N, C-alpha and C positions, 0 to 999 in steps of 0.2 A: 504494499499500499504506499506508494510514493506520496510525499508531501510537496506540493508545488505552490510556491508563493508568487503571485503576479502583482508587481508594484507599478502603479499607474493604470489600474484596471478600469477606472471610471471613464476612460476615453472611449470605450467601446471595443478597443483592441483586446481587452481582457475577456470579453464575451467570445470573440472570434477564436482566441487561443484556447479558451476552455472548451469550446466545441471541438477544436482540433484534437485536444487531448482525449476527450471522451469518445472520439471516433475510432480510437485504437482499442481493441478488446483487452489488450494486456494492461491498459491504463484506466480501465473503467472502475477500478476500486480506489482511485486516487482521492486524496484530500486536496482540494483546490482552495487556496486561501487568497482572496481578493482584497487588495489594499489600494486606497486612494484617499487623498486629502478631502475630496468632495464627497461628503457622506451620502447625499441623495443619489449621486451617480453610481457610487459603488453598490448601494442598496439595489438600484435598478438592475445592474449587471448580475448581482447575486440572485435576484429573483428570476431573471431570464435563464441563468445556468441551472437553477433548481428545477425550472419547468422542463428543461431538456432531460435532466436526470429522471424526473418523475415520468415523463412521456415515454422514455425508453427503458424504464424500470432498471436503472443502473445502481450499483452499490456505492457509487462515488458520494463524497460529502463536500459541502461548500461552507466555508467560513468567510466572513468579510469584516472589514473594519478600517479605521483611519490611522491606527497606530501600528506601523510595521513591526515594532519590537515585540508586540504581542502575537504576531503571526509567524515571525521568522524562526522561533525555536524548533529544532529538529527538521527543518526544511532540507529536502534533498536537491531541489532545484529552485532557483529564484530567477524570474523573468522581469526585466525592467523596461518600461516604455513610459517615460515621464517627460513632463514639460515643466521647467522651473520659471516661476515669475508670471506666468500667464499661459494662455492657449498656445499650442505649438506654432500655428501659422495664421493667427488672427489677433488683433488688438495689441496691446503692449505686452512684452517688449519686442515682439516680432516686427511691429510696424516701424519702430525707430531703427532697428537693425537693417531695414530695407530703405527707409525714407531719408535718413541722414546721409548715408553714402550717396544716394541718388542726387542730393543737393550738390555734391562735389563731382558729379558726372559718372559715378560708378553705378551702373545698372545691374543689379543682381537678379537672377531668375528665381532662386529659392532661398539662398542665404542660410543653409543649414549644414554645410560641409566644410568649406574653407571660406575665403573672402572675409572681409571685415565683419559681415553679419555672422558668418559661421564661427569666427573667433569669439565674438561676444556671446553667442549662444553657448559656446563651450565654457567661457569664463563664468557664466552664471549657473551652468549645469554641473560642471566638474566637481565642485565641492560637495554638492548634494549626493552625487554618485559615490564619492569617496566615503561619505557618511554611511551610505547603505553598505558599502564593502566593510567598513569598520564594525557595523552592527552584525554583519554576517560572520566576521572573524570571531566575534564574541559568542553568537547565538547559534550559528550553524556553520562552523568552519570548514566542513567537508562538502558543503553544497556547491553545485555548479551554477555559476551566474551566466544567464543568456540575456545579452543586452540588445535591445532594439532601438535605443535612443540615439539620435544624431547630436553632434557630429561623431560618426561611428569610429573613425580611425583615432581621433583624439581621445575619446572615452575609453576605447579598448586599451590604448597605450597607458592611460592614466590608471585604469584598474590593474594593469599588469605590473607597473613599476611602483604604484602607490599602495598596494595591498598584497596579501598572500592568497587571495581568493582565486580559485580556478575560474576562468571565464573565457567566453568566446562572443564575438559580436556578430549579429545576424542581420541580414538585409534580404530583400527579394529582387534586387536588380539583376542578378545572374539568371535566375529562373524566369524572370519577367522578360529579359532580353532574348533568352532562348525561344520563348514563345513568339516574340515578335519576328525573330529571324525565321522561324518555322512558317509563319504566315507569309512573310515576304517571298520565301522560297517554295511555298506550297508543299511542305513536307510535314507529316505528323511529328510533333515535337518529341514524342516518346521514341521515335526512330532516329533522332539525331544523337550523335556522340560529340562531346566538346570538352576541351581543356581550357579553363579560364583562370587567370591570375593577374595580379597587379595590386592596386589598393582599392578600397571601397569607393564605389561610384566611378572608379576609373580603372577597372580591371579589363582585361583584353581577352577576346576569344582567340587563343593562340592556335588551337586546332578546332576544326568544325567539319564533321564528316556525316555521311548518310550511307550506311551499308558499305563502308570502306571507301567511298568516293569523297574526295576533298571538295567541299562545298564553296571554297573561296572563289574559284573561277566563275561560278554561277552568281556569287555575291557581287563580284566585280562587274558582271554584265548588267546588274541592276543599276549601276551608275549611269547608264544610258536610258533609264526608264524614269522620266520626270514625275510620273504619277507616284512611284514608290519613293524616289528621292525627296520629293516635297513633303512627304509624311515624316521625314527624319533627316532634315537638312544637315544638321551639324554632324551627326554621326557618320553619314555618308561622306561628308567633306573630310572628316578625320580618316575614314577608310581610304579615300582617294589619295591622300597625301602621306599617311603614315602606314598604310598597308594592313590594318587590323581593325576589327569592329570592337567598339567599347561598350561597357555594360550599362551606362546610365543614359537616360533619355536626352534628346536634343535640348530640351529646356534646361535640365540640370547641367549637362556637359558644357553648355555654352558659357558658363560663368567660371569654369576651372582654368581657362586658357585666355590669352589676350587676342584671339583671332576673330571673335564673333560679336562682342558687345561693346567694343571700344568706341564706335561711332554709330549714329543713327543710320547711316547709309549701310553699314555692315549688318545692323540688326534688321533692317528692312530686307536686305538680300536673303537672310536666312529665316525670315518670318518670325522674328523675335519681338518681344514687347517688354516694357518696363513692368515689374511686378506691382500689383495693387494688393495691399494687405487689408482684408476686410476687418471690420470692427468686431465681428463675431464669426465663429466657424460657419462656413456655408453649408456644410453637410452634417446632418445628425442622423444616425441610424435609427430607423423606425422602431426597432425593438428596444432601443434605449429609452425612447419616449413612452412606449407602451409595452413594457416587458410582460405584463400580465395577460395580453391578448394577441399579440402579433403571432403570425404563423411560424411555427418552429422549423428550423432547417433540417435537411437530411444529415445524418452523421457521416460525413465524408471529410477527410482532412483537406485543408486549403494548401496553397503553394508554400506557406511559411514553413521554415525548417524546425521550429522549436519542438513540436510534438514528436517528430521523427527522431530527433536527438534524444529526447527523454525516453522514448520507447527503446532505442538502441542500448542506452545505459541500463535500463531496468531489465531488459531481456537478454542482454549480451548478444544482440543481433546486429551485425555491422550495418551502418547507414552512412552514405556518402553525401556530402554537401559542401558548399563553398562558405568558408567562415573567415572572420577577421581575427587574426592572431598575431603574436609577436614574431618578428623576422629573425629566427634563429638559424641563419644559413639557408632558409627556404628559397629565397630569391637573392642570390649573391650580389647582383648589381643594383639592388636597392639597399638603403641604409640598414645596417645591422642594428637590431633593437628597435626598429620602427614597426608600425602596424601594417601588415599586408593581408590581402584577401587571397586565399589559396584553397585548393581542394583539401578537405579534411575527412578522415574516417573516424567514426564513433562506434564504440562497443562498451562492454561492461566496465572497462577500465578508464573510460573518458574519451576526450577528444584528441585525436592525433593528426596534426597538420602534416601535409605531404610536401616533400621537397620537389620543387618545380624546376630549378635551374635558372639561368640568367634569362631575362627578357630580351627581346630585340632591343638594341641600345637606344633607338629613338623613343621606344615606349618607356624605357627605364628613366630617361631624362624628363619626359613629361610627368611621370609619377613623382620624380625627385623634386620637381618644382613645387608640388603640393606637399610632400613630406617635410620640406623645410618649414612651411608655415605650421604644420602640425607639431613639429618638434618644439618650436619656440612657444607655442600656445601651451603645451604640456609643461614646459619649464615654468611658464608664468603662473600656472595654478599650483604646481608643487612647491615652488619657491616663494609664492606670493610676490612675484616680480613684475611690477607695472611696466618697466622698460621692455621686458621680454614680450609682454602682451602687445605693446606698440610695434615691436620688431616683427611680430607674427603678421600684423596688419600690413606693415610696409613691404613684406616679402611676398605678398599675394600677387600672382602673376597678372591678374586683370587690374587690380588697383594700381600697381606700379606702372602699368602701361598707360594710365590715364592721368594720374596725379603726381605732382612732385612731392618731396618729403614734407615741406611745410603744409601743403594741403592735406596730406595723410595725417600729420600731427594734429591739425585743426579738427579733422573728422574724428579722429580717435578721442580727443578731449571732449568733443561735443557728445559723443556716444557714451563716454565714461560718465559724464555728469548726468545724462538721461537715465543711466542704469545704476547709478551709485548705490541705491539701497540694496541692490542684488550683489554688489561687489565689496561689501563692508569687511569681508574676511581678509581682504588685502591689508587692512589697517589693524587687525587684531594682534 
């Protein structure tokens, strides 16, 4: 009977992950403990999950609350999907992380990975994630932490060097991109074989095959199909010039490099727009608003990796996925000790990252430009070093292609003042 604690469960993601867990027969006796600071939301999620358990007559149990320390003791797995300071992509502080850089000409598309917005998201999120790890060290030191919170690389790096907790960072960009490639190539995704590695949101399909056939020649042919290219302009441009397909969407990918958002002309060419941050989340799951009456889902796992990892550990049945882990020689031409996204195998003994070898050099240097930002941001949080935080912003490829250092400094100071209540730990 595994005990699984989901922190940040009130967003609705907690209900989806709970359904995934219950979809595996081997996990249907689990204790699922849902935690969120918003009491009404976590109660709604708990009600929804209990309805699933009752509908399918499962032996699982649900607990919920707002105090993670009451839920963490004896946990076997802890899943984190949190937003610190406000909603993840609406209202404050997401709005200032997008709008203040925009005043200086830096148009970010999502602002949750690197960039000035991604750095400040990490500065406000990192200390809370470390506190969760510290609670785990005390209350469930052998538990495996599965993190879904962005910025993924920075947080995985922080978890790994700032705590003793076993951890892996999870994203759905690899399996999501595989599905998109399958549609572009008109091949069933389950028949494709691929090897993907790099860093989160910027990993590369190093191999892509169908029944032994290399699919890259067919993918290159699509460069001459405007209907397909216009659906994914940035990624096909990266393929054309760097030779490989990348894992994150055109919208996301456009802000990691200086090639696409530097001018309005470039943005128009690639069909890009300035991000508008709404005052409140635009999408609310129906079952979260009406957990007592909404139609219940079928018990089938989603594309998320968490439940597959948990099942593999509990049953000692191997499971393959792409995870975010520390680079211990896995990709030799990326910085040792940075966070990389590589194939991993999981079984009863835990998560085992796979050695990939060197990336093509052009891909490694694209990754390294982002890793430099991540390293300085992690140093900023660990050392409470405000200068390192500024240097992380100044090293961002898009930002430094648009702004001079005085402008970056002014942008940094304005954002710092806007989020000062969330950064008080720098002064403790």
